[in-house]
C-alpha positions as CSV (number, residue, x, y, z in Angstrom):
1,M,25.8,4.3,-10.3
2,T,28.9,3.5,-12.4
3,E,28.6,6.9,-14.0
4,M,28.6,8.6,-10.5
5,I,31.6,6.6,-9.4
6,E,33.6,7.6,-12.5
7,L,32.6,11.2,-11.9
8,A,33.8,11.0,-8.3
9,L,37.1,9.5,-9.4
10,T,37.6,12.2,-12.1
11,Y,36.6,15.3,-10.2
12,G,35.6,14.5,-6.7
13,G,39.0,13.8,-5.1
14,Y,38.4,10.1,-4.7
15,T,40.8,7.3,-5.9
16,S,40.3,3.8,-7.2
17,L,40.8,2.6,-3.6
18,D,37.5,4.3,-2.8
19,K,35.3,2.4,-5.3
20,V,33.8,-0.1,-2.9
21,F,33.2,2.6,-0.3
22,L,31.5,4.8,-2.9
23,S,29.4,1.9,-4.2
24,N,28.1,1.2,-0.7
25,Q,27.4,4.8,0.1
26,L,25.6,5.6,-3.1
27,Q,23.5,2.5,-3.7
28,N,20.5,3.7,-1.7
29,L,20.6,7.3,-2.7
30,S,18.7,9.1,-5.5
31,K,20.7,10.5,-8.4
32,E,20.4,14.0,-6.9
33,E,21.6,12.7,-3.5
34,Q,24.4,10.8,-5.2
35,L,25.6,13.9,-7.0
36,A,25.5,16.0,-3.8
37,F,27.5,13.2,-2.0
38,I,30.4,13.2,-4.5
39,T,30.6,17.0,-5.1
40,P,33.9,18.2,-3.7
41,P,33.6,20.7,-0.7
42,P,34.2,24.4,-1.4
43,S,37.6,24.2,0.4
44,V,38.9,21.5,-2.0
45,I,37.6,23.4,-5.1
46,N,39.1,26.7,-3.9
47,A,42.4,25.1,-3.0
48,Y,42.8,23.5,-6.4
49,F,41.6,26.6,-8.2
50,A,44.3,28.6,-6.4
51,E,47.0,26.0,-7.1
52,L,46.1,26.0,-10.8
53,Y,46.1,29.8,-10.9
54,Q,49.6,30.0,-9.4
55,K,51.1,27.3,-11.5
56,Q,49.4,27.4,-14.8
57,G,47.6,30.8,-14.9
58,P,44.1,32.2,-14.7
59,T,42.7,30.4,-17.8
60,A,43.6,27.0,-16.5
61,A,42.0,27.9,-13.1
62,T,38.7,29.1,-14.6
63,D,38.7,26.2,-17.1
64,Y,38.9,23.8,-14.2
65,F,36.1,25.5,-12.4
66,A,33.9,25.4,-15.5
67,Q,34.5,21.7,-15.8
68,I,33.6,21.2,-12.2
69,S,30.5,23.3,-12.6
70,E,29.5,21.2,-15.6
71,A,30.1,17.9,-13.9
72,F,28.3,18.7,-10.7
73,N,25.7,21.2,-12.0
74,L,27.1,24.2,-10.0
75,W,25.6,26.8,-12.4
76,N,24.1,29.6,-10.4
77,S,22.4,32.7,-11.8
78,Q,21.5,34.1,-8.4
79,P,24.5,33.3,-6.1
80,S,25.1,34.4,-2.6
81,F,27.3,33.7,0.4
82,D,24.6,31.3,1.7
83,E,26.7,28.9,-0.4
84,T,23.9,26.5,-1.4
85,K,26.5,25.6,-4.1
86,P,30.3,25.9,-4.0
87,F,31.9,29.0,-5.5
88,I,35.4,30.5,-5.7
89,R,36.2,33.0,-3.1
90,L,38.0,36.3,-4.1
91,N,39.5,39.1,-2.1
92,L,38.9,42.3,-4.1
93,S,40.0,45.7,-2.6
94,G,40.0,44.1,0.8
95,K,36.4,42.8,0.5
96,S,35.0,39.3,0.1
97,Y,33.5,38.3,-3.3
98,G,32.5,35.1,-4.9
99,L,32.9,33.8,-8.4
100,C,30.6,31.3,-10.1
101,F,29.3,30.5,-13.6
102,E,25.7,31.3,-14.3
103,S,25.1,28.6,-16.9
104,A,26.8,26.4,-19.4
105,N,27.6,29.4,-21.6
106,Q,30.4,30.0,-19.2
107,T,29.5,33.6,-18.4
108,A,31.0,34.2,-14.9
109,L,29.3,36.1,-12.1
110,V,31.3,38.0,-9.4
111,F,29.2,38.8,-6.4
112,P,29.9,40.6,-3.1
113,E,29.4,39.1,0.4
114,E,27.8,42.5,1.4
115,D,25.7,44.6,-0.9
116,S,27.7,47.2,-2.8
117,Q,27.7,49.0,-6.1
118,P,30.2,47.6,-8.6
119,S,32.7,50.4,-9.4
120,L,34.9,50.8,-12.4
121,D,38.0,50.3,-10.2
122,L,36.6,46.9,-9.2
123,L,36.1,46.0,-12.9
124,F,39.7,47.0,-13.6
125,E,41.0,44.9,-10.7
126,L,39.1,41.9,-12.0
127,A,40.4,42.5,-15.5
128,Q,44.0,42.3,-14.1
129,I,43.2,39.0,-12.3
130,F,41.4,37.4,-15.2
131,P,42.8,39.0,-18.4
132,Q,41.2,36.3,-20.6
133,Y,37.8,37.8,-19.9
134,K,35.9,41.0,-20.8
135,V,34.5,42.3,-17.5
136,Y,31.2,44.3,-17.5
137,R,28.2,45.3,-15.5
138,E,24.7,44.1,-16.5
139,Q,21.5,44.7,-14.5
140,G,23.5,45.4,-11.3
141,Q,25.6,42.3,-11.6
142,I,29.3,42.0,-12.4
143,K,29.9,39.5,-15.3
144,M,32.9,38.2,-17.1
145,A,33.0,36.4,-20.5
146,A,35.5,35.4,-23.1
147,Q,34.2,37.7,-25.8
148,E,36.0,38.9,-29.0
149,F,35.4,42.1,-30.8
150,D,36.3,43.1,-34.4
151,E,39.5,45.2,-33.9
152,T,39.3,46.8,-37.4
153,V,40.0,50.6,-36.8
154,L,37.8,53.0,-38.7
155,E,39.0,56.2,-37.1
156,D,41.5,57.5,-34.6
157,L,39.7,59.6,-32.0
158,T,42.6,60.2,-29.6
159,P,42.5,63.8,-28.2
160,E,45.8,65.7,-27.9
161,S,45.3,65.9,-24.1
162,A,45.5,62.1,-23.8
163,L,49.1,61.5,-22.7
164,L,49.0,57.7,-22.1
165,S,45.9,56.7,-24.0
166,Q,44.5,56.0,-27.4
167,I,40.9,56.0,-28.6
168,S,39.7,54.3,-31.8
169,R,36.4,53.8,-33.5
170,L,36.0,50.1,-34.4
171,K,33.6,48.2,-36.6
172,A,30.2,47.1,-35.3
173,G,29.7,50.4,-33.4
174,F,32.4,50.0,-30.8
175,I,34.8,52.6,-29.3
176,K,38.0,51.3,-27.9
177,I,40.0,53.1,-25.3
178,K,43.3,51.7,-24.1
179,S,45.7,53.3,-21.6
180,F,48.6,52.7,-19.4
181,N,46.8,54.8,-16.7
182,A,43.5,53.6,-15.2
183,D,42.6,57.1,-14.0
184,E,43.1,58.7,-17.4
185,L,41.0,55.9,-19.1
186,A,38.2,56.5,-16.6
187,E,38.2,60.2,-17.3
188,L,38.1,59.5,-21.1
189,L,35.3,57.1,-20.6
190,Q,33.0,59.8,-19.4
191,A,32.6,61.2,-22.9
192,Y,31.0,57.9,-24.1
193,K,27.6,56.3,-23.3
194,G,26.8,52.6,-23.8
195,Q,27.6,49.1,-22.6
196,C,31.2,49.0,-21.4
197,Y,33.5,46.0,-21.3
198,V,37.0,46.2,-19.8
199,T,40.1,44.0,-20.0
200,F,43.8,44.1,-19.3
201,Q,46.4,43.2,-21.9
202,Q,50.2,43.8,-22.0
203,R,50.1,46.3,-19.1
204,E,47.3,48.3,-20.7
205,Y,43.8,48.9,-19.4
206,I,41.3,48.5,-22.3
207,A,37.7,49.5,-22.5
208,Y,35.2,48.7,-25.3
209,I,32.1,50.8,-25.4
210,K,29.1,49.7,-27.5
211,E,27.8,53.1,-28.6
212,Q,24.2,53.8,-28.1
213,N,22.2,54.7,-31.2
């Protein structure tokens, strides 16, 4: 029980003044019930996430939520707005979405309240909100992960018609397209097939395409 009390004091919003109360409430509960009792409610998690995002930035906010997910086993590979486990609420293009981590590998899932197909515009929007991640689609789900790719340029493929964009062939079979204009990038993307990852850095939209063999 001592472990649960320490967990509650660290992440659950309780203080040292609550130790006796917690001890009394937890003593007759199973470990699973104890964990459920001390898990902060979604409103508290969302409020603290938003505060961290505003004051310290997106990485601090997602690091906090990853820590909370680890502490209270909030991993969820098939999330929904039934909210069996707390998640972060997002407003994207005027629609309700949720954010959670699927497992301890800290790959994030972004899921809609109502069924919809994830568009490229939505990925770009997420990339601006969470620029520390690469955003991509996989088996109908939107995912985000802190991935790094080899940026060694093998060849410049930029067409003369590209006014605000640059295309490069990278090592490990990647094509990189970066642009100050999302619409131009989207148009250039049509020439390439393969898994696409997008991010946003220094006011530029960036797409990495793992070319199909």
